[in-house]
Backbone and ligand atoms as CSV (ligand in chain L), in Angstrom:
chain,resi,resn,atom,element,x,y,z
A,1,MET,N,N,100.896,283.820,14.976
A,1,MET,CA,C,101.699,284.158,15.953
A,1,MET,C,C,101.777,283.480,17.441
A,2,THR,N,N,100.555,283.583,17.956
A,2,THR,CA,C,100.684,282.829,19.334
A,2,THR,C,C,100.896,281.326,19.046
A,3,VAL,N,N,100.549,280.797,17.848
A,3,VAL,CA,C,100.770,279.428,17.684
A,3,VAL,C,C,102.366,279.144,17.727
A,4,THR,N,N,103.077,280.083,16.852
A,4,THR,CA,C,104.426,279.507,16.892
A,4,THR,C,C,105.118,279.844,18.172
A,5,LEU,N,N,104.443,280.961,18.823
A,5,LEU,CA,C,105.259,281.299,20.241
A,5,LEU,C,C,104.909,280.310,21.499
A,6,LEU,N,N,103.821,279.483,21.234
A,6,LEU,CA,C,103.459,278.791,22.291
A,6,LEU,C,C,104.385,277.625,22.522
A,7,PRO,N,N,105.059,277.057,21.628
A,7,PRO,CA,C,105.943,275.962,22.010
A,7,PRO,C,C,107.227,276.573,22.762
A,8,PHE,N,N,107.398,277.795,22.330
A,8,PHE,CA,C,108.751,278.498,22.730
A,8,PHE,C,C,108.598,278.796,24.272
A,9,LYS,N,N,107.372,279.397,24.463
A,9,LYS,CA,C,106.998,279.674,25.932
A,9,LYS,C,C,106.912,278.553,27.006
A,10,ALA,N,N,106.191,277.335,26.195
A,10,ALA,CA,C,106.129,276.157,27.040
A,10,ALA,C,C,107.531,275.518,27.373
A,11,GLY,N,N,108.438,275.811,26.279
A,11,GLY,CA,C,109.813,275.400,26.744
A,11,GLY,C,C,110.527,276.419,28.011
A,12,LEU,N,N,110.132,277.545,27.517
A,12,LEU,CA,C,110.664,278.218,28.835
A,12,LEU,C,C,110.170,277.816,30.093
A,13,VAL,N,N,108.921,277.636,30.260
A,13,VAL,CA,C,108.337,277.266,31.384
A,13,VAL,C,C,109.143,275.989,31.900
A,14,VAL,N,N,109.151,275.036,30.996
A,14,VAL,CA,C,109.569,273.561,31.324
A,14,VAL,C,C,111.062,273.814,31.867
A,15,SER,N,N,111.798,274.658,31.015
A,15,SER,CA,C,113.243,274.972,31.382
A,15,SER,C,C,113.355,275.481,32.791
A,16,ALA,N,N,112.406,276.325,32.931
A,16,ALA,CA,C,112.488,277.216,34.404
A,16,ALA,C,C,112.007,276.238,35.537
A,17,VAL,N,N,111.089,275.337,35.269
A,17,VAL,CA,C,110.863,274.356,36.225
A,17,VAL,C,C,111.798,273.449,36.531
A,18,LEU,N,N,112.766,272.991,35.509
A,18,LEU,CA,C,113.792,272.138,35.679
A,18,LEU,C,C,114.880,272.774,36.316
A,19,THR,N,N,115.144,273.985,35.979
A,19,THR,CA,C,116.242,274.695,36.734
A,19,THR,C,C,115.931,274.655,38.363
A,20,THR,N,N,114.668,275.088,38.449
A,20,THR,CA,C,114.419,275.246,39.893
A,20,THR,C,C,114.634,273.847,40.530
A,21,ALA,N,N,113.987,272.748,39.972
A,21,ALA,CA,C,114.118,271.679,40.612
A,21,ALA,C,C,115.549,271.145,40.766
A,22,VAL,N,N,116.336,271.468,39.937
A,22,VAL,CA,C,117.681,271.036,39.989
A,22,VAL,C,C,118.408,271.857,41.121
A,23,LEU,N,N,118.112,273.047,41.138
A,23,LEU,CA,C,118.619,274.271,42.275
A,23,LEU,C,C,118.217,273.672,43.679
A,24,THR,N,N,117.013,273.312,43.852
A,24,THR,CA,C,116.544,272.898,45.037
A,24,THR,C,C,117.143,271.675,45.458
A,25,GLY,N,N,117.323,270.804,44.405
A,25,GLY,CA,C,118.144,269.468,44.645
A,25,GLY,C,C,119.483,269.698,45.229
A,26,VAL,N,N,120.129,270.604,44.686
A,26,VAL,CA,C,121.496,271.005,45.174
A,26,VAL,C,C,121.506,271.510,46.418
A,27,ALA,N,N,120.582,272.511,46.678
A,27,ALA,CA,C,120.388,273.219,47.982
A,27,ALA,C,C,120.149,271.963,49.084
A,28,VAL,N,N,119.179,271.132,48.817
A,28,VAL,CA,C,118.927,270.321,49.798
A,28,VAL,C,C,120.100,269.208,50.066
A,29,ALA,N,N,120.841,268.720,49.099
A,29,ALA,CA,C,122.076,268.103,49.118
A,29,ALA,C,C,123.105,268.604,49.934
A,30,ILE,N,N,123.205,270.034,49.746
A,30,ILE,CA,C,124.121,270.724,50.760
A,30,ILE,C,C,123.971,270.803,52.094
A,31,VAL,N,N,122.532,271.235,52.218
A,31,VAL,CA,C,122.076,271.179,53.800
A,31,VAL,C,C,122.364,269.700,54.300
A,32,LYS,N,N,122.008,268.636,53.593
A,32,LYS,CA,C,122.146,267.330,54.021
A,32,LYS,C,C,123.609,266.977,54.655
A,33,ASP,N,N,124.434,267.403,53.596
A,33,ASP,CA,C,125.735,267.326,53.760
A,33,ASP,C,C,126.371,268.081,54.928
A,34,ARG,N,N,125.777,269.231,55.096
A,34,ARG,CA,C,126.356,269.968,56.137
A,34,ARG,C,C,125.891,269.259,57.408
A,35,SER,N,N,124.498,268.832,57.623
A,35,SER,CA,C,124.013,268.456,58.878
A,35,SER,C,C,124.777,266.958,59.230
A,36,GLN,N,N,124.846,266.419,58.095
A,36,GLN,CA,C,125.636,265.089,58.351
A,36,GLN,C,C,127.043,265.089,59.028
A,37,LYS,N,N,127.679,266.225,58.392
A,37,LYS,CA,C,129.015,266.304,58.742
A,37,LYS,C,C,129.111,266.777,60.320
A,38,SER,N,N,127.906,267.858,60.652
A,38,SER,CA,C,127.800,268.085,61.797
A,38,SER,C,C,127.602,267.062,62.728
A,39,ALA,N,N,126.726,266.041,62.460
A,39,ALA,CA,C,126.248,264.999,63.353
A,39,ALA,C,C,127.663,263.966,63.729
A,40,VAL,N,N,128.284,263.846,62.534
A,40,VAL,CA,C,129.654,263.027,62.673
A,40,VAL,C,C,130.559,263.733,63.667
A,41,ALA,N,N,130.676,264.998,63.378
A,41,ALA,CA,C,131.521,265.746,64.090
A,41,ALA,C,C,131.144,265.651,65.701
A,42,THR,N,N,130.090,265.868,65.976
A,42,THR,CA,C,129.500,265.688,67.358
A,42,THR,C,C,129.748,264.530,67.769
A,43,ALA,N,N,129.422,263.246,67.056
A,43,ALA,CA,C,129.838,262.125,67.578
A,43,ALA,C,C,131.218,261.855,67.919
A,44,MET,N,N,132.104,262.324,66.967
A,44,MET,CA,C,133.456,262.102,67.168
A,44,MET,C,C,134.311,262.767,68.239
A,45,THR,N,N,133.642,263.765,68.581
A,45,THR,CA,C,134.102,264.715,69.701
A,45,THR,C,C,133.443,264.797,71.111
A,46,GLY,N,N,131.981,264.725,70.925
A,46,GLY,CA,C,131.389,265.089,72.186
A,46,GLY,C,C,131.238,266.353,72.217
A,47,GLY,N,N,131.502,267.327,71.338
A,47,GLY,CA,C,131.591,268.724,71.494
A,47,GLY,C,C,130.425,269.427,70.983
A,48,ASP,N,N,130.117,270.571,71.136
A,48,ASP,CA,C,128.886,271.172,70.417
A,48,ASP,C,C,129.517,272.565,69.750
A,49,GLU,N,N,129.379,272.271,68.495
A,49,GLU,CA,C,130.094,273.241,67.765
A,49,GLU,C,C,129.471,274.725,67.549
A,50,THR,N,N,128.292,274.935,68.196
A,50,THR,CA,C,127.704,276.237,68.195
A,50,THR,C,C,128.436,276.927,69.322
A,51,LEU,N,N,129.046,276.457,70.275
A,51,LEU,CA,C,129.645,277.158,71.212
A,51,LEU,C,C,131.199,277.610,70.879
A,52,ALA,N,N,131.703,277.045,69.747
A,52,ALA,CA,C,133.048,277.447,69.230
A,52,ALA,C,C,133.448,278.640,68.887
A,53,PRO,N,N,132.427,279.486,68.229
A,53,PRO,CA,C,133.015,280.806,67.796
A,53,PRO,C,C,133.427,281.568,68.964
A,54,ALA,N,N,132.568,281.591,69.969
A,54,ALA,CA,C,132.987,282.448,71.163
A,54,ALA,C,C,134.212,282.031,71.838
A,55,ILE,N,N,134.345,280.703,71.938
A,55,ILE,CA,C,135.720,280.147,72.441
A,55,ILE,C,C,136.984,280.626,71.484
A,56,PHE,N,N,136.917,280.546,70.276
A,56,PHE,CA,C,137.938,281.078,69.272
A,56,PHE,C,C,138.348,282.312,69.658
A,57,ARG,N,N,137.437,283.304,69.956
A,57,ARG,CA,C,137.728,284.680,70.378
A,57,ARG,C,C,138.111,284.524,71.797
A,58,ARG,N,N,137.784,284.011,72.696
A,58,ARG,CA,C,138.000,284.167,74.104
A,58,ARG,C,C,139.480,283.706,74.320
A,59,TYR,N,N,140.053,282.902,73.703
A,59,TYR,CA,C,141.556,282.341,73.689
A,59,TYR,C,C,142.406,282.789,72.661
A,60,GLY,N,N,141.852,283.719,71.861
A,60,GLY,CA,C,142.804,284.204,70.982
A,60,GLY,C,C,143.019,283.423,69.759
A,61,CYS,N,N,142.505,282.427,69.514
A,61,CYS,CA,C,142.680,281.442,68.281
A,61,CYS,C,C,142.665,282.351,67.066
A,62,SER,N,N,141.543,283.136,67.221
A,62,SER,CA,C,141.326,283.946,65.955
A,62,SER,C,C,142.165,285.043,65.591
A,63,GLY,N,N,143.101,285.288,66.455
A,63,GLY,CA,C,144.123,286.345,66.151
A,63,GLY,C,C,145.343,285.713,65.592
A,64,CYS,N,N,145.336,284.390,65.596
A,64,CYS,CA,C,146.517,283.580,64.971
A,64,CYS,C,C,145.967,282.859,63.683
A,65,HIS,N,N,144.681,282.327,63.783
A,65,HIS,CA,C,144.366,281.619,62.532
A,65,HIS,C,C,143.164,282.184,61.867
A,66,THR,N,N,143.122,281.924,60.730
A,66,THR,CA,C,141.881,282.206,59.924
A,66,THR,C,C,141.018,281.052,59.974
A,67,ILE,N,N,139.862,281.517,60.525
A,67,ILE,CA,C,138.808,280.344,60.706
A,67,ILE,C,C,137.427,280.378,59.836
A,68,PRO,N,N,137.265,279.643,58.920
A,68,PRO,CA,C,135.849,279.764,58.064
A,68,PRO,C,C,134.883,279.824,58.942
A,69,GLY,N,N,133.971,280.982,58.705
A,69,GLY,CA,C,132.644,280.970,59.282
A,69,GLY,C,C,132.727,281.881,60.586
A,70,VAL,N,N,133.819,282.300,61.176
A,70,VAL,CA,C,134.062,282.883,62.512
A,70,VAL,C,C,134.365,284.187,62.032
A,71,ALA,N,N,133.561,285.165,62.231
A,71,ALA,CA,C,133.756,286.654,61.977
A,71,ALA,C,C,134.989,287.315,62.669
A,72,GLY,N,N,135.815,287.897,62.177
A,72,GLY,CA,C,136.984,288.565,62.636
A,72,GLY,C,C,138.079,287.670,62.791
A,73,ALA,N,N,138.048,286.096,62.489
A,73,ALA,CA,C,139.040,285.229,62.616
A,73,ALA,C,C,139.911,285.323,61.275
A,74,ASP,N,N,140.788,286.189,61.384
A,74,ASP,CA,C,141.580,286.262,59.958
A,74,ASP,C,C,143.215,286.397,60.364
A,75,GLY,N,N,143.457,285.628,61.360
A,75,GLY,CA,C,144.872,285.837,61.747
A,75,GLY,C,C,145.667,285.063,60.998
A,76,LYS,N,N,146.933,285.258,60.698
A,76,LYS,CA,C,147.739,284.773,59.706
A,76,LYS,C,C,149.097,284.057,60.457
A,77,VAL,N,N,149.271,283.911,61.668
A,77,VAL,CA,C,150.315,283.361,62.205
A,77,VAL,C,C,150.525,281.861,62.179
A,78,GLY,N,N,149.306,281.330,62.627
A,78,GLY,CA,C,149.219,279.736,62.140
A,78,GLY,C,C,148.676,279.652,60.935
A,79,GLY,N,N,148.264,278.382,60.403
A,79,GLY,CA,C,147.771,278.242,59.210
A,79,GLY,C,C,146.200,278.193,59.384
A,80,GLU,N,N,145.689,278.280,58.193
A,80,GLU,CA,C,144.001,278.440,58.365
A,80,GLU,C,C,143.257,277.138,58.707
A,81,LEU,N,N,142.397,277.185,59.653
A,81,LEU,CA,C,141.840,276.227,60.164
A,81,LEU,C,C,140.799,275.612,59.263
A,82,ASN,N,N,141.123,275.110,58.014
A,82,ASN,CA,C,139.931,274.631,57.098
A,82,ASN,C,C,140.154,273.139,56.906
A,83,MET,N,N,139.166,272.563,56.361
A,83,MET,CA,C,139.324,270.907,55.928
A,83,MET,C,C,139.977,270.152,56.993
A,84,VAL,N,N,139.811,270.323,58.159
A,84,VAL,CA,C,140.536,269.635,59.005
A,84,VAL,C,C,140.357,268.247,59.055
A,85,ARG,N,N,138.982,267.895,58.775
A,85,ARG,CA,C,138.542,266.479,58.622
A,85,ARG,C,C,139.486,265.748,57.627
A,86,GLU,N,N,139.854,266.388,56.632
A,86,GLU,CA,C,140.350,265.697,55.293
A,86,GLU,C,C,141.828,265.354,55.676
A,87,ARG,N,N,142.512,266.002,56.699
A,87,ARG,CA,C,144.154,265.812,56.922
A,87,ARG,C,C,144.292,264.515,57.458
A,88,VAL,N,N,145.526,264.183,57.183
A,88,VAL,CA,C,146.010,262.904,57.770
A,88,VAL,C,C,146.896,263.216,59.153
A,89,TYR,N,N,147.650,264.388,59.077
A,89,TYR,CA,C,148.295,264.806,60.251
A,89,TYR,C,C,147.816,266.134,60.620
A,90,ILE,N,N,147.950,266.459,61.994
A,90,ILE,CA,C,147.686,267.921,62.378
A,90,ILE,C,C,148.831,268.239,63.208
A,91,GLY,N,N,148.982,269.458,63.441
A,91,GLY,CA,C,150.105,270.126,64.274
A,91,GLY,C,C,151.432,269.718,63.605
A,92,ASP,N,N,152.048,269.094,64.683
A,92,ASP,CA,C,153.702,268.865,64.195
A,92,ASP,C,C,153.595,267.281,64.026
A,93,GLY,N,N,152.802,266.972,62.989
A,93,GLY,CA,C,153.014,265.491,62.487
A,93,GLY,C,C,152.143,264.522,63.378
A,94,LEU,N,N,151.162,264.953,64.048
A,94,LEU,CA,C,150.455,263.950,64.885
A,94,LEU,C,C,149.339,263.377,64.150
A,95,ASN,N,N,148.915,262.050,64.218
A,95,ASN,CA,C,147.928,261.527,63.669
A,95,ASN,C,C,146.483,262.355,63.809
A,96,ASN,N,N,145.708,262.659,62.812
A,96,ASN,CA,C,144.537,263.062,62.955
A,96,ASN,C,C,143.559,262.396,63.520
A,97,THR,N,N,143.369,262.427,64.767
A,97,THR,CA,C,142.218,261.609,65.569
A,97,THR,C,C,141.562,262.739,66.356
A,98,PRO,N,N,140.347,262.429,66.830
A,98,PRO,CA,C,139.706,263.497,67.679
A,98,PRO,C,C,140.552,263.803,68.702
A,99,ASP,N,N,141.054,262.682,69.608
A,99,ASP,CA,C,141.603,262.892,70.730
A,99,ASP,C,C,142.882,263.647,70.740
A,100,ASN,N,N,143.647,263.273,69.651
A,100,ASN,CA,C,144.831,264.083,69.453
A,100,ASN,C,C,144.781,265.688,69.116
A,101,LEU,N,N,143.579,265.798,68.223
A,101,LEU,CA,C,143.205,267.417,68.024
A,101,LEU,C,C,142.799,268.053,69.120
A,102,VAL,N,N,142.111,267.391,70.123
A,102,VAL,CA,C,141.731,268.073,71.236
A,102,VAL,C,C,143.065,268.215,72.138
A,103,ARG,N,N,143.747,267.147,72.436
A,103,ARG,CA,C,145.004,267.487,73.108
A,103,ARG,C,C,145.987,268.439,72.490
A,104,TRP,N,N,146.146,268.461,71.176
A,104,TRP,CA,C,146.937,269.625,70.549
A,104,TRP,C,C,146.367,270.834,71.044
A,105,ILE,N,N,145.110,270.876,70.830
A,105,ILE,CA,C,144.499,272.378,71.286
A,105,ILE,C,C,144.685,272.827,72.576
A,106,VAL,N,N,144.547,271.806,73.277
A,106,VAL,CA,C,144.665,272.218,74.905
A,106,VAL,C,C,146.247,272.474,75.185
A,107,SER,N,N,147.151,271.658,74.627
A,107,SER,CA,C,148.617,271.591,75.061
A,107,SER,C,C,149.322,271.393,73.772
A,108,PRO,N,N,149.634,272.116,72.988
A,108,PRO,CA,C,150.577,271.855,71.840
A,108,PRO,C,C,151.816,271.672,72.207
A,109,THR,N,N,152.391,272.197,73.277
A,109,THR,CA,C,153.910,272.233,73.670
A,109,THR,C,C,154.235,270.693,74.041
A,110,ASP,N,N,153.114,270.078,74.591
A,110,ASP,CA,C,153.308,268.699,74.866
A,110,ASP,C,C,153.953,267.838,73.638
A,111,PHE,N,N,153.552,268.227,72.579
A,111,PHE,CA,C,153.810,267.504,71.352
A,111,PHE,C,C,155.108,268.073,70.529
A,112,SER,N,N,155.146,269.339,70.777
A,112,SER,CA,C,156.295,269.975,69.996
A,112,SER,C,C,156.805,271.144,70.729
A,113,LYS,N,N,158.271,271.159,71.216
A,113,LYS,CA,C,158.600,272.035,72.095
A,113,LYS,C,C,158.919,273.269,71.387
A,114,ARG,N,N,159.112,273.261,69.972
A,114,ARG,CA,C,159.329,274.312,69.170
A,114,ARG,C,C,157.965,275.139,68.639
A,115,THR,N,N,156.955,274.579,68.741
A,115,THR,CA,C,155.843,275.179,68.247
A,115,THR,C,C,155.669,276.717,68.549
A,116,ALA,N,N,154.971,277.345,67.655
A,116,ALA,CA,C,154.762,278.766,67.900
A,116,ALA,C,C,153.371,278.939,68.601
A,117,MET,N,N,152.635,277.756,68.599
A,117,MET,CA,C,151.222,277.998,69.205
A,117,MET,C,C,151.367,277.737,70.643
A,118,PRO,N,N,150.851,278.738,71.286
A,118,PRO,CA,C,151.031,278.717,72.816
A,118,PRO,C,C,149.977,277.927,73.619
A,119,VAL,N,N,150.159,277.364,74.886
A,119,VAL,CA,C,148.955,276.871,75.625
A,119,VAL,C,C,148.397,278.007,75.892
A,120,THR,N,N,146.933,277.897,75.795
A,120,THR,CA,C,146.209,279.287,75.929
A,120,THR,C,C,145.374,279.240,77.057
A,121,GLY,N,N,145.194,278.092,77.725
A,121,GLY,CA,C,144.391,278.081,78.727
A,121,GLY,C,C,143.148,277.500,78.395
A,122,ILE,N,N,142.673,277.163,77.273
A,122,ILE,CA,C,141.406,276.583,76.901
A,122,ILE,C,C,141.379,275.191,77.816
A,123,THR,N,N,140.089,274.834,78.213
A,123,THR,CA,C,139.857,273.604,78.779
A,123,THR,C,C,139.664,272.430,77.923
A,124,GLU,N,N,139.789,271.157,78.325
A,124,GLU,CA,C,139.452,270.075,77.530
A,124,GLU,C,C,138.030,270.017,76.841
A,125,THR,N,N,137.048,270.475,77.650
A,125,THR,CA,C,135.751,270.601,77.402
A,125,THR,C,C,135.477,271.614,76.129
A,126,GLU,N,N,136.201,272.744,76.458
A,126,GLU,CA,C,136.096,273.621,75.291
A,126,GLU,C,C,136.765,273.303,73.949
A,127,ALA,N,N,137.690,272.565,74.207
A,127,ALA,CA,C,138.594,272.117,73.115
A,127,ALA,C,C,137.823,271.053,72.196
A,128,ARG,N,N,136.806,270.532,73.149
A,128,ARG,CA,C,136.021,269.539,72.242
A,128,ARG,C,C,134.934,270.254,71.633
A,129,HIS,N,N,134.490,271.452,71.868
A,129,HIS,CA,C,133.461,272.131,71.181
A,129,HIS,C,C,134.228,272.806,69.960
A,130,VAL,N,N,135.559,273.031,70.178
A,130,VAL,CA,C,136.298,273.732,69.064
A,130,VAL,C,C,136.516,272.583,67.979
A,131,ALA,N,N,137.039,271.244,68.523
A,131,ALA,CA,C,137.219,270.170,67.591
A,131,ALA,C,C,136.027,269.844,66.817
A,132,ALA,N,N,134.812,269.882,67.440
A,132,ALA,CA,C,133.500,269.436,66.890
A,132,ALA,C,C,133.284,270.611,65.582
A,133,TYR,N,N,133.540,271.840,65.910
A,133,TYR,CA,C,133.512,272.923,64.801
A,133,TYR,C,C,134.221,272.490,63.562
A,134,LEU,N,N,135.396,272.165,64.005
A,134,LEU,CA,C,136.580,272.022,62.873
A,134,LEU,C,C,136.219,270.864,61.989
A,135,TYR,N,N,135.789,269.792,62.701
A,135,TYR,CA,C,135.462,268.546,62.021
A,135,TYR,C,C,134.224,268.761,61.197
A,136,ALA,N,N,133.390,269.639,61.675
A,136,ALA,CA,C,132.200,269.812,60.772
A,136,ALA,C,C,132.139,270.571,59.663
A,137,ARG,N,N,133.350,270.957,59.297
A,137,ARG,CA,C,133.562,271.680,57.961
A,137,ARG,C,C,134.444,271.044,57.042
L,1,HEC,C1,C,150.145,282.750,68.945
L,1,HEC,C2,C,149.415,282.165,67.855
L,1,HEC,C3,C,148.664,281.073,68.038
L,1,HEC,C4,C,147.590,280.974,68.797
L,1,HEC,C5,C,146.936,281.950,69.807
L,1,HEC,C6,C,146.846,279.722,68.515
L,1,HEC,N1,N,147.387,279.131,67.532
L,1,HEC,FE1,FE,147.031,277.362,66.756
L,1,HEC,N2,N,148.705,277.159,65.765
L,1,HEC,C7,C,149.598,278.168,65.635
L,1,HEC,C8,C,150.569,277.768,64.762
L,1,HEC,C9,C,151.903,278.609,64.642
L,1,HEC,C10,C,150.418,276.618,64.336
L,1,HEC,C11,C,151.320,275.640,63.484
L,1,HEC,C12,C,151.977,274.738,64.764
L,1,HEC,C13,C,153.229,273.875,64.560
L,1,HEC,O1,O,153.138,273.152,63.234
L,1,HEC,O2,O,154.028,273.708,65.180
L,1,HEC,C14,C,149.121,276.153,64.994
L,1,HEC,C15,C,148.415,274.870,64.793
L,1,HEC,C16,C,147.200,274.841,65.052
L,1,HEC,C17,C,146.506,273.540,64.936
L,1,HEC,C18,C,146.901,272.507,63.948
L,1,HEC,C19,C,146.364,272.731,62.537
L,1,HEC,C20,C,147.330,272.168,61.328
L,1,HEC,O3,O,147.481,272.949,60.542
L,1,HEC,O4,O,147.870,271.168,61.552
L,1,HEC,C21,C,145.046,273.654,65.317
L,1,HEC,C22,C,144.016,272.691,65.222
L,1,HEC,C23,C,144.939,274.914,66.114
L,1,HEC,N3,N,146.439,275.477,65.903
L,1,HEC,C24,C,144.012,275.228,66.691
L,1,HEC,C25,C,144.182,276.511,67.557
L,1,HEC,C26,C,143.061,276.970,68.580
L,1,HEC,C27,C,141.807,275.973,68.653
L,1,HEC,C28,C,143.544,277.892,69.324
L,1,HEC,C29,C,143.005,278.646,70.389
L,1,HEC,C30,C,142.546,277.855,71.646
L,1,HEC,C31,C,144.814,278.109,68.630
L,1,HEC,N4,N,145.025,277.222,67.663
L,1,HEC,C32,C,145.543,279.341,69.164
L,1,HEC,C33,C,149.452,279.332,66.196
L,1,HEC,C34,C,148.418,279.716,67.237
């Protein structure tokens, strides 16, 4: 009995070890990807993404936009602020560059007179922190 069970048990152990190895590999890849994106976003904007969640709340961004990873940011007035890195255009047909993103966040009405997004009073430095956050995701 033990003899016939042994290969089965060994097989289980091997597959458990393999599964763990694969899962660990995936987790490491995700963390690497995340920290790489974060580093690139910092380089692109000169901002500090860790400061962004408080800024999103202070200027009411979270009341109008759903923002992944920011608790309570579930606004539906503007679009969801996700995958900003992948977009070609932002706002009212602006090319998606770090400077344009920062300028849009500070003063959307400079680009579009009809936009429903108001000038919130956010400073350029704060907008860089926000841009770093958005590009890091
Ligand atoms: C009163 C609601 C409102 C507030 C407050 C607001 N937004 Fe917006 N936002 C909008 C709307 C509506 C749009 C779409 C604008 C358009 O296309 O004219 C927009 C567009 C954007 C875009 C361009 C995204 C895209 O989909 O192209 C970004 C980035 C953005 N907002 C960030 C912010 C940030 C950061 C804040 C806080 C400083 C903020 N918004 C505050 C309503 C708001």
